[in-house]
C-alpha positions in Angstrom: 100.8 -36.7 -135.8 97.5 -35.6 -137.1 94.8 -37.5 -136.7 93.4 -39.4 -139.7 91.0 -37.9 -141.8 87.3 -39.1 -141.7 86.3 -40.2 -145.6 84.0 -37.4 -147.3 80.3 -37.5 -145.9 78.2 -39.6 -148.0 81.2 -41.8 -149.6 80.5 -44.6 -147.6 76.7 -44.2 -148.1 77.3 -44.1 -151.9 79.4 -47.3 -151.6 76.9 -49.4 -149.8 73.7 -47.9 -151.8 76.0 -49.5 -154.8 76.5 -52.5 -153.2 72.7 -53.0 -152.5 72.7 -53.8 -156.1 74.9 -56.5 -156.5 74.2 -59.9 -156.3 75.6 -62.0 -153.6 78.6 -64.5 -154.0 77.9 -67.7 -152.3 79.6 -67.9 -148.8 81.4 -71.3 -149.9 82.6 -70.0 -153.7 86.3 -69.0 -154.2 86.2 -65.1 -154.7 89.2 -63.8 -156.3 89.2 -60.3 -157.2 90.9 -59.0 -160.0 93.7 -57.3 -158.6 97.3 -59.0 -158.4 100.4 -56.7 -156.3 101.7 -54.4 -158.5 98.5 -53.4 -159.8 97.8 -49.8 -159.1 94.4 -48.4 -157.9 93.7 -44.7 -158.1 96.4 -43.3 -156.0 97.2 -46.8 -154.3 99.7 -49.2 -155.4 99.3 -52.6 -154.0 102.4 -54.2 -153.0 101.1 -57.7 -151.5 98.5 -59.9 -150.2 98.1 -59.7 -146.3 95.0 -61.8 -146.1 91.5 -63.0 -147.3 88.1 -64.1 -145.6 84.7 -63.9 -146.1 84.4 -59.9 -146.3 87.1 -59.4 -149.0 90.9 -59.6 -149.7 93.4 -57.2 -148.1 96.4 -56.2 -149.8 99.0 -54.0 -148.4 99.4 -50.8 -150.8 101.4 -47.6 -150.8 99.5 -44.2 -150.8 101.2 -42.7 -153.1 100.2 -38.8 -152.6 100.5 -39.2 -148.5 104.0 -41.6 -149.0 102.3 -43.7 -146.4 101.4 -47.4 -146.3 97.9 -48.5 -146.1 95.9 -51.5 -146.1 94.2 -52.1 -148.9 90.2 -53.9 -148.5 88.3 -55.2 -151.4 85.2 -56.0 -150.3 83.4 -58.7 -151.4 79.8 -58.3 -152.3 77.1 -59.8 -149.9 73.5 -59.8 -149.6 72.5 -56.8 -147.4 71.5 -57.6 -143.8 69.4 -54.8 -143.4 67.5 -51.9 -145.3 69.7 -49.5 -147.8 68.4 -46.4 -146.1 69.2 -47.8 -142.6 72.7 -48.6 -144.0 73.3 -45.2 -145.7 73.0 -43.2 -142.3 74.8 -46.0 -140.5 77.7 -45.9 -142.8 78.2 -42.2 -142.4 78.2 -42.6 -139.0 80.7 -45.2 -139.0 83.2 -43.3 -141.3 83.0 -40.2 -138.8 84.5 -42.6 -135.8 87.9 -41.2 -134.6 89.4 -42.8 -131.4 93.0 -44.4 -130.8 91.0 -48.0 -129.9 89.1 -48.0 -133.4 90.8 -48.6 -136.8 91.1 -45.3 -139.1 89.0 -45.8 -141.7 91.1 -43.5 -144.7 88.9 -43.5 -147.8 85.9 -45.7 -149.4 85.7 -46.0 -153.3 84.7 -48.6 -156.6 87.6 -50.0 -158.9 87.3 -52.3 -161.7 87.3 -55.1 -159.2 84.6 -53.8 -157.1 83.9 -51.7 -153.7 87.2 -51.1 -151.7 88.2 -49.2 -148.6 91.2 -47.8 -147.8 92.1 -48.1 -144.2 95.2 -47.7 -141.4 98.0 -50.6 -142.2 98.3 -52.3 -138.8 101.4 -54.6 -138.0 100.9 -57.5 -134.9 98.6 -60.1 -134.8 94.7 -60.8 -134.1 93.1 -61.6 -130.6 92.2 -65.1 -132.3 95.9 -65.6 -133.0 96.9 -64.8 -129.5 94.1 -67.0 -128.4 95.6 -69.8 -130.3 98.4 -70.0 -127.5 96.4 -70.6 -124.6 94.6 -68.1 -121.9 96.0 -64.5 -121.4 96.7 -63.7 -117.9 94.1 -62.1 -115.8 96.0 -58.6 -115.5 96.7 -58.3 -119.3 93.3 -59.7 -120.0 91.6 -56.5 -118.3 93.6 -54.6 -120.4 93.1 -55.9 -123.2 89.4 -55.6 -122.7 89.5 -52.0 -121.3 90.6 -50.8 -124.6 87.9 -52.7 -126.9 85.5 -50.9 -124.2 87.0 -47.6 -124.5 86.4 -47.8 -128.6 83.2 -49.4 -128.0 82.3 -46.7 -125.8 83.2 -43.9 -128.1 80.8 -45.6 -131.0 78.1 -46.3 -128.6 78.1 -42.6 -127.6 77.8 -41.9 -131.1 74.7 -44.3 -131.5 76.9 -47.1 -133.2 76.6 -50.8 -132.6 79.5 -53.0 -133.4 77.0 -56.3 -133.7 80.3 -58.5 -134.4 82.4 -58.1 -131.6 85.0 -61.2 -131.7 88.9 -61.9 -131.6 89.3 -61.8 -135.3 88.2 -58.2 -135.1 90.5 -57.3 -132.1 94.1 -56.3 -133.5 96.7 -56.5 -130.9 99.3 -53.8 -132.6 103.0 -54.5 -132.5 103.8 -50.9 -130.6 101.6 -52.4 -127.9 98.1 -50.7 -129.0 95.1 -52.0 -129.8 92.2 -51.6 -132.6 89.0 -52.5 -132.7 88.2 -53.6 -136.3 85.3 -53.8 -139.0 83.1 -51.5 -136.9 79.4 -52.1 -137.9 80.6 -53.1 -141.5 80.0 -57.0 -140.9 76.2 -56.2 -139.9 75.9 -53.8 -143.0 77.0 -56.2 -145.9 75.3 -59.3 -143.9 78.5 -61.2 -143.0 77.5 -62.0 -139.5 77.2 -65.6 -140.1 79.7 -66.8 -142.2 82.5 -66.7 -140.1 81.9 -70.2 -138.2 83.5 -68.3 -135.0 80.8 -65.7 -135.2 78.0 -67.2 -133.6 79.6 -68.0 -130.4 79.6 -64.2 -129.2 76.0 -63.6 -130.6 74.0 -62.5 -127.7 70.6 -64.0 -127.1 68.6 -61.2 -128.8 70.7 -61.7 -132.1 69.5 -65.4 -132.1 65.7 -64.8 -131.1 65.7 -61.8 -133.4 65.1 -59.4 -130.9 66.1 -55.3 -131.0 69.8 -55.3 -130.3 71.5 -51.9 -128.9 74.7 -51.4 -126.9 74.1 -54.0 -124.5 74.4 -56.4 -127.5 78.1 -55.7 -127.9 78.4 -55.5 -123.8 77.7 -59.0 -124.0 80.2 -60.0 -127.0 82.1 -58.0 -124.7 81.5 -60.5 -121.8 82.1 -63.5 -124.1 85.4 -62.1 -125.2 87.0 -61.3 -121.7 85.5 -64.9 -120.4 87.4 -66.5 -123.5 90.8 -64.8 -122.6 90.4 -65.5 -119.0 89.3 -69.4 -119.2 90.5 -70.5 -122.3 87.3 -71.8 -123.6 83.7 -70.4 -124.4 81.4 -69.8 -122.2 78.5 -71.6 -124.2 78.8 -74.4 -126.5 78.4 -74.2 -129.8 75.1 -75.5 -130.2 73.2 -73.3 -132.5 72.2 -71.0 -129.9 70.7 -73.2 -127.6 72.4 -72.7 -124.8 73.0 -68.6 -125.6 69.1 -68.7 -125.2 68.2 -70.3 -122.7 67.3 -69.8 -118.8 70.8 -71.4 -117.8 73.7 -69.2 -117.1 77.4 -68.9 -118.4 79.5 -71.0 -115.5 80.9 -68.9 -113.1 84.3 -67.6 -113.0 87.0 -66.9 -110.0 89.8 -64.7 -110.4 91.8 -64.3 -107.0 94.2 -61.8 -108.3 91.1 -59.4 -109.5 87.9 -60.7 -107.2 85.6 -58.0 -108.8 86.6 -59.5 -112.4 84.5 -62.7 -112.3 80.9 -60.8 -111.4 81.8 -58.1 -113.6 82.2 -61.0 -116.8 78.7 -62.7 -115.2 77.0 -59.4 -115.5 77.9 -58.9 -118.9 76.7 -62.5 -120.2 73.4 -62.1 -118.4 70.8 -63.6 -120.6 67.9 -60.7 -120.6 69.5 -57.1 -121.8 67.9 -55.7 -118.9 70.4 -56.7 -116.6 73.8 -56.1 -118.1 75.7 -53.2 -118.1 74.2 -50.6 -119.9 76.7 -49.2 -122.6 80.5 -50.0 -122.9 80.9 -46.6 -121.1 79.8 -48.7 -118.1 81.9 -51.5 -118.8 84.5 -48.9 -119.0 84.1 -47.2 -115.6 84.1 -51.2 -114.1 86.8 -52.4 -115.2 89.1 -49.4 -114.5 87.7 -49.3 -111.0 89.9 -52.8 -111.0 93.3 -51.5 -112.0 95.4 -50.5 -109.6 95.9 -46.9 -107.9 98.9 -46.3 -110.6 97.1 -47.4 -113.2 98.8 -50.2 -113.7 96.8 -53.6 -115.0 99.6 -55.9 -116.4 102.1 -57.8 -115.0 103.5 -59.2 -118.6 102.5 -58.2 -122.0 99.4 -59.4 -123.8 101.8 -61.8 -125.9 102.9 -63.5 -122.8 101.7 -65.9 -120.9 102.3 -65.9 -117.2 100.2 -64.3 -114.9 97.4 -64.9 -112.3 95.3 -68.2 -112.1 91.3 -68.5 -112.7 88.9 -71.0 -112.0 86.2 -71.9 -113.7 83.1 -72.9 -111.0 80.8 -75.7 -112.8 77.6 -76.8 -111.6 78.1 -80.3 -110.2 76.8 -83.2 -112.8 75.2 -86.3 -112.1 75.5 -89.5 -113.1 73.5 -91.0 -116.0 72.1 -93.7 -113.9 70.0 -91.1 -111.9 67.9 -90.7 -114.9 67.2 -94.2 -115.0 66.4 -94.1 -110.8 64.2 -91.5 -111.3 62.5 -92.0 -114.3 62.1 -89.6 -116.8 58.8 -87.3 -115.5 60.5 -86.9 -112.4 63.9 -85.9 -113.7 62.2 -83.2 -115.7 60.3 -81.7 -112.4 63.7 -81.6 -111.0 65.9 -79.9 -113.9 62.8 -77.5 -114.3 63.2 -76.5 -110.3 66.9 -76.2 -110.6 66.9 -74.4 -113.5 64.7 -71.8 -112.3 66.3 -71.3 -108.6 69.7 -71.1 -110.3 68.7 -68.2 -112.2 67.1 -66.4 -109.0 70.3 -67.3 -107.2 72.7 -66.0 -109.7 70.5 -62.8 -110.4 70.2 -61.7 -106.7 74.2 -62.6 -106.5 75.3 -60.1 -109.1 72.4 -57.6 -108.1 74.3 -57.4 -104.8 77.4 -57.1 -106.4 79.0 -60.9 -104.9 79.8 -63.9 -107.1 76.7 -66.0 -107.5 76.8 -69.2 -105.3 77.3 -72.7 -107.2 74.5 -74.8 -108.1 74.2 -78.5 -107.1 72.1 -80.7 -108.1 70.6 -82.4 -111.1 69.6 -79.0 -112.9 73.1 -79.7 -115.2 71.9 -83.3 -115.3 70.9 -83.5 -119.0 70.4 -80.5 -121.5 68.0 -82.9 -123.7 64.9 -82.0 -120.9 63.0 -79.1 -122.7 63.0 -75.7 -120.9 60.2 -74.4 -119.3 59.0 -72.8 -122.1 56.2 -73.3 -124.4 54.5 -72.0 -128.0 51.0 -72.3 -128.8 50.3 -72.6 -132.4 46.8 -72.3 -134.2 44.6 -75.2 -133.8 44.4 -77.0 -137.3 40.7 -76.4 -138.8 39.7 -79.8 -140.0 36.0 -79.1 -140.0 34.0 -80.6 -143.2 33.6 -76.7 -144.5 36.9 -75.5 -143.2 34.8 -72.1 -142.0 36.4 -72.3 -138.6 39.8 -71.2 -138.6 38.9 -68.5 -136.0 37.8 -70.8 -133.1 41.0 -72.6 -133.6 42.5 -69.5 -133.0 40.5 -68.7 -130.3 41.4 -72.3 -128.7 45.1 -71.8 -128.9 44.7 -68.2 -127.3 42.6 -69.7 -124.3 45.4 -72.1 -123.7 48.0 -69.9 -124.2 45.9 -67.5 -121.5 45.8 -70.6 -119.1 49.5 -71.0 -119.3 50.8 -67.5 -119.0 49.2 -67.4 -115.7 51.6 -70.7 -114.5 55.0 -69.3 -112.5 58.1 -70.0 -113.8 56.7 -71.1 -117.6 57.5 -68.9 -120.4 54.9 -68.9 -122.9 55.4 -67.2 -126.3 53.3 -64.2 -127.5 50.4 -65.1 -129.6 51.3 -63.5 -132.7 54.8 -64.6 -133.0 53.5 -68.2 -132.2 50.7 -67.0 -134.8 53.1 -66.9 -137.4 53.6 -70.6 -137.9 50.4 -71.4 -138.4 50.7 -74.3 -141.1 54.1 -75.1 -140.1 53.8 -77.3 -137.1 56.6 -79.6 -138.3 59.5 -76.5 -138.5 60.6 -77.1 -135.4 63.6 -76.0 -135.5 62.7 -72.1 -137.0 60.0 -72.0 -133.9 63.1 -72.9 -131.5 65.3 -70.8 -133.2 63.2 -67.6 -133.3 60.8 -68.2 -130.4 63.6 -69.6 -128.2 61.1 -72.1 -126.8 61.6 -75.8 -125.8 58.2 -77.5 -126.6 55.3 -76.7 -128.9 51.5 -77.3 -128.4 49.7 -78.2 -131.5 46.6 -79.8 -132.5 43.6 -79.7 -134.6 39.9 -79.0 -134.1 36.7 -80.7 -136.1 33.2 -79.2 -135.8 30.6 -81.0 -137.1 27.0 -79.7 -136.4 27.0 -79.4 -132.2 30.4 -82.1 -131.7 33.6 -80.8 -131.2 36.3 -83.2 -131.5 40.0 -81.6 -130.4 43.6 -83.3 -130.9 46.5 -82.2 -129.4 50.1 -82.9 -128.8 52.7 -81.3 -127.4 56.5 -81.7 -129.0 60.0 -81.2 -128.2 61.6 -78.3 -130.6 65.0 -79.4 -130.3 64.0 -83.3 -131.8 60.4 -83.4 -132.3 59.9 -86.2 -129.7 56.3 -86.0 -128.8 56.0 -85.5 -124.8 52.3 -86.1 -124.7 48.8 -86.0 -126.8 45.6 -86.3 -126.3 41.9 -86.2 -128.4 38.9 -84.8 -126.5 35.0 -85.6 -127.8 32.9 -82.9 -126.4 29.4 -81.0 -127.6 30.0 -77.6 -128.9 28.7 -76.0 -125.6 31.0 -77.3 -122.8 34.3 -76.2 -125.4 35.6 -74.6 -122.3 36.0 -77.4 -120.4 37.5 -78.8 -122.9 40.1 -75.6 -122.7 41.1 -75.9 -119.2 41.5 -79.6 -119.3 44.1 -79.4 -122.3 45.7 -76.4 -120.1 46.0 -78.7 -117.2 47.4 -81.5 -119.4 50.1 -79.6 -120.5 50.7 -77.9 -117.4 51.0 -81.5 -115.8 53.4 -82.8 -119.0 55.7 -79.8 -118.1 55.6 -80.9 -114.5 55.3 -77.3 -113.8 53.1 -77.2 -111.0 56.8 -78.0 -109.0 57.7 -74.5 -110.0 55.3 -72.9 -107.1 52.7 -72.2 -110.0 49.3 -73.6 -111.5 47.2 -72.9 -114.5 44.0 -70.7 -114.0 41.1 -71.5 -115.5 39.8 -69.3 -118.1 36.3 -68.6 -116.6 36.9 -64.6 -117.5 37.1 -65.1 -121.0 34.6 -67.6 -121.2 30.9 -66.6 -122.6 27.9 -68.9 -123.0 27.1 -67.5 -126.8 29.4 -69.1 -129.3 28.6 -66.1 -131.6 29.7 -63.9 -129.0 33.1 -65.3 -128.9 33.2 -65.5 -132.9 32.9 -61.8 -132.9 35.4 -61.1 -129.9 37.7 -63.2 -131.9 36.8 -61.3 -135.2 37.7 -58.0 -133.6 40.7 -59.0 -132.3 41.9 -60.1 -135.2 41.1 -56.4 -137.1 42.2 -54.6 -134.3 45.9 -55.8 -134.6 45.9 -54.6 -138.1 46.9 -51.1 -137.0 44.7 -49.6 -139.8 42.1 -46.8 -139.1 39.6 -48.6 -141.2 40.3 -52.4 -139.6 39.7 -50.4 -136.4 36.2 -49.4 -137.1 35.6 -52.9 -138.4 37.0 -54.0 -134.7 35.1 -51.6 -133.3 31.5 -53.3 -135.0 32.7 -56.8 -134.2 33.1 -55.7 -130.5 29.7 -54.0 -130.4 27.9 -57.3 -131.2 30.0 -59.4 -129.4 28.8 -57.3 -126.2 25.1 -57.1 -127.4 25.1 -61.0 -127.9 26.7 -61.1 -124.2 26.6 -58.3 -122.2 28.6 -59.9 -119.5 31.5 -60.8 -121.6 34.4 -58.7 -120.0 37.3 -59.4 -122.8 35.1 -57.8 -125.5 34.1 -54.9 -123.6 38.1 -54.5 -122.9 38.4 -54.6 -126.5 35.8 -52.1 -127.5 37.0 -49.7 -125.2 40.5 -49.5 -127.0 38.8 -49.7 -130.7 36.3 -47.2 -130.1 38.8 -44.5 -128.7 40.6 -44.8 -131.8 37.6 -44.5 -134.0 35.4 -42.3 -132.3 37.5 -40.7 -129.3 41.2 -39.7 -131.0 39.5 -38.3 -134.4 35.7 -37.2 -135.3 33.7 -34.6 -137.3 34.0 -31.9 -134.2 35.6 -32.0 -130.8 31.8 -32.5 -129.2 31.6 -36.2 -130.9 35.4 -36.7 -130.0 34.2 -36.1 -126.6 31.3 -38.9 -126.7 33.3 -41.4 -128.3 36.1 -41.1 -125.7 33.1 -41.1 -122.9 31.8 -44.6 -124.5 35.5 -45.8 -124.4 35.7 -45.2 -121.1 32.9 -46.5 -120.0 33.5 -49.9 -121.9 37.0 -49.7 -119.9 34.9 -49.4 -116.5 32.3 -51.9 -117.7 35.0 -54.7 -118.4 36.7 -54.4 -115.0 33.3 -54.4 -113.0 32.5 -57.9 -114.9 36.1 -59.2 -114.3 38.2 -57.7 -111.9 40.9 -60.1 -112.4 41.2 -59.9 -116.1 44.3 -57.8 -117.2 42.5 -56.5 -120.1 40.2 -54.1 -118.7 42.9 -52.4 -116.4 45.5 -52.2 -119.3 42.6 -50.4 -121.8 41.9 -48.1 -118.8 45.8 -47.0 -118.3 45.5 -46.1 -122.0 43.1 -43.8 -121.8 43.5 -42.6 -118.5 47.0 -41.1 -120.2 45.1 -40.4 -123.7 42.2 -38.5 -122.5 42.7 -37.3 -119.2 46.4 -36.9 -118.5 46.2 -38.6 -115.5 49.5 -40.1 -114.9 49.1 -41.8 -111.5 45.9 -43.3 -112.1 47.1 -44.5 -115.3 50.3 -46.4 -113.8 48.2 -47.8 -111.0 46.4 -49.5 -113.8 49.2 -50.9 -115.4 50.5 -51.9 -112.4 47.4 -53.8 -111.9 47.2 -55.3 -115.2 51.0 -56.7 -114.9 50.3 -58.1 -111.4 47.7 -60.1 -113.7 49.4 -61.0 -116.1 53.2 -60.3 -116.4 53.5 -62.6 -119.6 51.3 -60.4 -121.7 53.4 -58.4 -124.0 50.8 -56.0 -125.0 50.6 -54.8 -121.4 54.4 -54.4 -121.2 55.0 -52.5 -124.4 52.4 -50.6 -123.1 53.5 -50.0 -119.7 56.2 -48.8 -121.6 55.1 -46.5 -124.1 52.0 -45.1 -122.5 53.3 -45.0 -118.5 56.9 -44.6 -118.6 57.7 -43.0 -121.6 55.4 -39.6 -121.0 57.2 -39.5 -117.7 60.3 -39.2 -118.8 61.4 -42.5 -117.6 62.8 -43.4 -121.3 65.1 -45.8 -119.9 62.7 -48.1 -118.2 60.5 -47.4 -120.7 63.0 -49.2 -123.4 63.4 -52.2 -121.5 59.7 -52.8 -120.9 59.2 -52.8 -124.6 62.2 -54.8 -125.3 60.6 -57.7 -122.8 57.6 -57.3 -125.2 59.6 -58.1 -128.1 61.1 -61.1 -126.4 57.9 -62.1 -125.4 56.1 -61.8 -128.7 59.0 -61.3 -131.1 56.9 -61.8 -134.2 54.2 -59.2 -133.2 54.9 -55.7 -134.8 53.2 -53.6 -131.7 56.5 -53.8 -129.3 58.7 -52.9 -132.4 56.7 -49.9 -133.1 57.0 -49.0 -129.4 60.7 -49.2 -129.7 61.0 -47.2 -132.5 58.8 -44.3 -130.9 61.0 -44.6 -127.4 64.7 -44.7 -129.9 63.5 -41.5 -131.4 62.9 -39.7 -128.3 66.1 -40.7 -127.3 68.0 -39.3 -130.5 68.6 -43.1 -131.2 67.6 -42.7 -135.0 69.7 -45.6 -136.2 67.9 -48.3 -133.5 64.5 -46.2 -134.9 65.0 -47.2 -137.9 65.4 -50.9 -138.0 63.0 -51.6 -135.5 60.3 -49.6 -137.8 61.7 -51.2 -140.5 61.8 -54.8 -138.5 57.5 -53.9 -137.7 57.0 -53.5 -141.4 58.6 -56.7 -142.4 55.7 -58.4 -140.0 53.1 -55.9 -140.9 53.6 -54.4 -144.2 50.5 -52.3 -144.3 50.0 -50.4 -141.3 50.0 -46.6 -140.0 52.7 -46.4 -136.7 55.7 -47.7 -138.7 55.8 -45.5 -141.7 54.8 -42.5 -139.3 57.8 -43.6 -137.7 59.9 -44.0 -140.6 59.2 -40.3 -141.7 60.2 -39.0 -138.2 63.6 -40.6 -139.0 64.1 -39.2 -142.6 63.2 -35.7 -141.0 65.8 -35.6 -138.3 68.3 -37.1 -140.6 68.1 -34.1 -142.6 66.1 -36.1 -145.7 63.0 -34.3 -146.3 62.7 -35.5 -149.5 63.0 -39.4 -147.9 60.4 -38.5 -145.8 57.9 -37.4 -147.8 58.2 -40.6 -149.4 57.9 -42.3 -146.3 54.5 -40.6 -145.2 53.2 -41.1 -148.6 52.7 -44.9 -147.4 50.2 -43.4 -144.7 46.7 -43.4 -144.7 46.1 -40.6 -142.2 45.6 -37.4 -143.8 46.7 -35.5 -140.5 50.3 -37.1 -140.8 50.3 -36.4 -144.5 49.9 -33.1 -144.1 52.0 -32.3 -140.7 55.2 -33.9 -142.9 54.1 -32.0 -145.9 54.3 -29.0 -143.9 57.8 -29.6 -142.2 59.6 -31.4 -144.9 58.3 -28.7 -147.9 59.8 -26.1 -145.6 63.2 -28.1 -145.3 63.6 -28.2 -149.0 62.8 -24.4 -149.4 59.0 -25.0 -151.0 57.4 -22.2 -149.2 54.4 -22.1 -150.9 53.8 -25.6 -150.5 54.6 -25.9 -147.0 52.4 -23.0 -146.5 49.7 -24.8 -148.0 49.7 -28.3 -146.6 50.0 -26.2 -142.8 46.8 -24.0 -143.6 45.0 -27.5 -145.0 46.2 -29.2 -141.6 44.4 -26.5 -139.6 41.4 -26.2 -141.8 40.5 -29.8 -141.7 41.7 -30.7 -138.5 42.7 -28.0 -136.2 39.8 -29.3 -133.7 41.3 -33.0 -133.5 44.9 -32.4 -134.0 46.1 -29.2 -132.3 49.5 -31.3 -131.0 50.5 -32.4 -134.6 50.5 -28.7 -135.3 52.1 -27.5 -132.7 55.0 -30.0 -133.4 54.8 -28.7 -137.5 55.4 -25.0 -136.0 57.7 -26.0 -133.5 60.0 -27.8 -136.2 59.8 -24.6 -138.6 61.3 -22.2 -135.7 57.7 -20.5 -134.8 58.0 -21.1 -131.4 55.2 -18.5 -130.1 52.4 -20.3 -132.3 53.9 -23.6 -131.4 53.2 -22.7 -127.8 49.7 -21.7 -129.0 48.8 -24.7 -130.3 49.7 -26.7 -127.1 47.7 -24.6 -125.3 44.7 -25.5 -127.2 45.9 -29.1 -127.1 46.0 -29.0 -123.2 42.4 -27.2 -123.0 40.9 -29.7 -125.4 42.6 -32.8 -124.1 44.6 -33.7 -127.4 46.0 -37.3 -126.6 49.3 -36.2 -128.5 50.3 -33.8 -125.2 51.1 -37.2 -123.6 54.6 -37.5 -126.1 55.2 -33.6 -124.7 58.4 -35.2 -123.3 59.0 -37.6 -125.9 58.5 -35.8 -129.3 61.7 -35.0 -131.0 60.1 -32.4 -133.2 59.4 -30.1 -129.8 63.2 -30.3 -128.8 63.8 -26.9 -129.7 61.5 -25.5 -127.3 62.9 -27.2 -124.2 64.9 -24.2 -123.5 62.0 -22.0 -123.9 60.5 -21.0 -119.8 57.1 -21.8 -121.7 57.9 -25.3 -122.2 58.5 -25.9 -118.3 55.3 -24.2 -117.6 53.3 -26.4 -119.5 55.3 -29.6 -117.8 54.3 -28.1 -114.1 50.5 -27.1 -115.4 50.2 -31.0 -116.4 52.2 -32.1 -113.5 54.9 -33.8 -115.8 58.0 -34.1 -114.4 60.7 -31.2 -114.9 63.7 -31.6 -117.1 
């Protein structure tokens, strides 16, 4: 039998583009398409209705031309979950998937009743229906999981992630085969949360809004396998609280297949980095568990006989223990037990053994807040309402102190500050940041007097855990910060985790005016446009003029000065002077505060960008991570500026993902992810993360440049021109015009853009000029400009192994020679 024919390229994209403009139907409304059995739609004769759900109505139909039965699915209109441009790319990719374990998509189109899909007709039942009969024998569950994993692996190898794997999307055919349904389409049409059962299979990163990749499907496959074996779900239906908490799933013991339990545990790891990398890795592990003859089943997948499965749950204390210990002591024991259990379980999985069961009061009550907190900006109640920046600074100082406490998760600054003025929206904070408590308060400055009120509340129920008011003279504000941080730590009992809040001495200045300018510079710096960076440099400079011993301001000045003066300028000599000033500022920050991570992180970036000192950059970044591992900015910078340039894209992505979980509402980790996804050819994920960054910060440079890259690499030069038009940077506007116009067959316009780029920016952008020549197939000119980029220390040369525009050069011997010259690992 010939393999099924994929839809024509672009047909599914056209369908999705059309659907993007269809009003959403409410999920709770009945929806009936204007079609009935007996109707004919194009070349398809509808015979009978097979079923309906949130996604649409399915008919059995007859393909008149091919003389074969098919499934005709009329799609219910719905709100698009992601951008239309991303959907079009994903849809075309999905339409080209062809694997024995994926349902075949024959055709897409639109009729008077709405959009429709034509798929192969399957006979049998869904895995959901089979699970209603009870647990599946281990050998049969292994076979089902293996078939599902094989289908996922085929898609993962082509950059497609399902994102909505669940029992109703797994079909057990009467002939013994298996198909995965609705691959990628539920995500596209925004249906993920309509089906009440779907959230049970969502990974922690989906609940938190963090990046999704192949390991998101691995988690869902772990839930699926757990459900088949145990007859129940690993996490309760509690709105994602259990899935996002530190507490692992109960451990499975499968005597007939002793390696299966640890594999399920690994797939269900809360941190994506700890899971198998993709479905291909799961296939390898599952195949290793099969017998030498390849047999896995002792009975059919529709039977009920087979081996046994044991669920090892945590021992639970009686409720009277809480009364005997008291709330404070019980909370302390809860936190200690949870932390030890997570550590023991990770060590066991890494060792390839089943984790030991954890006894004790760690499971005594889910009501206790987990060891995690978000610090919101303190509300300005001053008479003139002109102290908003002071309230932000106070919150940030407390956040920095709490971040030094071992075992305490502190949400990132930008993510927490997104909830400014929304302190009562505790459920949203819990859902999006995954924290168990919120510190919020107010500050009132009247003359030289400051009053700070702070309270700590649980996100689950709004219960107040602690509150206190501080009245001080303004000159004693830093003592107030220490007292508040210490009080919060005491309230959470995190000292018993082996950590202690560290005083924020290295962040202090005797000058309130210097402190105000520092906060102003920080605010401008995070807006990611050239004009704002210039304002940031000015504010930082005023701060160090007011207090030359203020280390954080020197670290901020180092980064801002590089971007304003060292990365661009009227002449190469002016840029060299700017780079020297930037490095001197970073060195000053380190000399003034050797225990401050900011100075080392700044110097690491400068060593990477200016001098190609890979070893020095890594040493500095390692030091910054050791000093402040909870700093999201340090994490993504480590991935983007140290690991990525060395070609270690996997660990670099892991660091950027870690940053996105620490500070999920900050655009910077998403930008780092977008570039790393671009470099590894994962264009759909690159677009997704760049669009996410733009949602968080609509006016910026980085994300729009990344989108232009994706457009160009996807063969959409006109779209690339539209994307890059949003950039204010003339270098990238000219670079992409020279490449996109070339691809559009407009040689005169392309040549003019490239000539302008060389004339106006040849001294500051040789790397971008080299990349443009490489994309246009002008290899010799590309290497000429790369040599020039090396000679003038162009910061772009650090992306030699990452920039996808240079892929055509990698087979050339000059590329290898260039890597060796730069002391970069050879591919």
